[in-house]
C-alpha positions as CSV (number, residue, x, y, z in Angstrom):
1,M,107.3,78.7,86.6
2,G,110.9,77.7,86.2
3,E,113.6,77.3,88.8
4,M,115.2,80.6,87.9
5,S,112.0,82.7,88.3
6,V,111.2,80.9,91.7
7,M,114.7,81.7,93.0
8,L,114.5,85.4,92.0
9,K,110.9,85.7,93.3
10,D,111.9,84.3,96.7
11,R,115.0,86.5,96.9
12,V,113.1,89.7,96.1
13,E,110.3,88.7,98.5
14,N,112.7,88.1,101.4
15,I,114.5,91.5,100.7
16,A,111.2,93.4,100.4
17,K,109.8,92.0,103.6
18,D,112.9,93.1,105.5
19,L,112.6,96.6,104.1
20,V,108.9,97.5,104.7
21,D,106.9,98.2,107.8
22,N,104.1,95.8,106.8
23,P,105.8,92.7,105.5
24,D,102.5,90.7,105.4
25,A,101.2,93.0,102.6
26,V,104.2,92.2,100.3
27,E,103.2,90.2,97.2
28,V,105.8,89.2,94.6
29,N,105.1,87.6,91.2
30,A,107.6,86.5,88.6
31,S,107.3,85.8,84.9
32,V,109.7,84.9,82.2
33,S,109.7,86.0,78.7
34,T,112.2,85.3,75.9
35,K,114.2,88.4,76.7
36,A,113.6,89.1,80.4
37,V,112.7,87.9,83.9
38,I,110.0,90.2,85.2
39,I,109.6,90.5,89.0
40,Q,106.6,92.5,90.2
41,V,106.5,93.6,93.8
42,R,103.3,94.9,95.3
43,V,103.5,96.8,98.7
44,E,101.3,99.1,100.7
45,Q,101.4,102.7,99.5
46,S,103.2,103.8,102.7
47,D,106.0,101.3,102.0
48,C,106.6,102.1,98.3
49,G,109.3,104.6,99.1
50,K,111.2,102.1,101.2
51,I,111.4,99.7,98.3
52,I,112.4,102.3,95.7
53,G,114.7,104.4,97.8
54,K,116.1,107.8,97.1
55,R,116.6,108.2,93.4
56,G,115.8,104.5,92.9
57,K,119.0,103.4,94.7
58,T,117.3,100.6,96.7
59,I,115.4,99.1,93.8
60,E,118.6,99.2,91.8
61,A,120.5,97.4,94.5
62,I,117.8,94.7,94.6
63,K,118.0,94.4,90.8
64,T,121.8,94.1,91.0
65,I,121.5,91.3,93.7
66,C,119.0,89.4,91.5
67,L,121.1,89.8,88.4
68,A,124.2,88.5,90.2
69,A,122.3,85.6,91.5
70,K,120.9,84.8,88.1
71,N,124.3,85.1,86.4
72,T,125.9,82.9,89.0
73,K,123.3,80.1,89.0
74,F,122.3,80.3,85.3
75,P,125.5,81.7,83.6
76,D,124.3,80.8,80.1
77,D,121.0,82.7,80.4
78,S,121.2,86.1,78.8
79,R,117.8,87.4,79.8
80,R,117.6,90.8,81.6
81,V,116.1,91.2,85.0
82,I,113.3,93.7,85.3
83,I,111.8,94.7,88.7
84,E,108.5,96.5,88.8
85,V,107.2,98.1,92.0
86,L,103.4,98.2,92.0
87,E,101.3,100.3,94.4
88,D,97.6,100.3,94.9
89,E,96.0,100.4,91.5
90,N,93.8,103.4,92.4
91,T,96.8,105.7,92.7
92,G,98.1,104.9,89.2
93,F,101.7,104.6,90.4
94,K,104.0,102.2,88.7
95,Y,107.8,102.1,88.8
96,N,109.6,100.1,86.1
97,K,113.3,99.9,86.1
């Protein structure tokens, strides 16, 4: 994993743990493709709404922070930042912004 994906993973993990009721259950994974940096956040089902926020405003704010950090530290990198919030696989819920 590259320096950029580690930085973004750590940033999202810290923010997510501050927002949820059960920070020990937060899992964050990062991957990089040719066109995007993909950050996947897994939280308990009861904390999913806290990460997404009303009308997706919280997850959009997290994405904006990550994009600003990426553009500041890696200004020549044109990849997008995608944040996915994953809930328990049994519920079938997946939010991709």
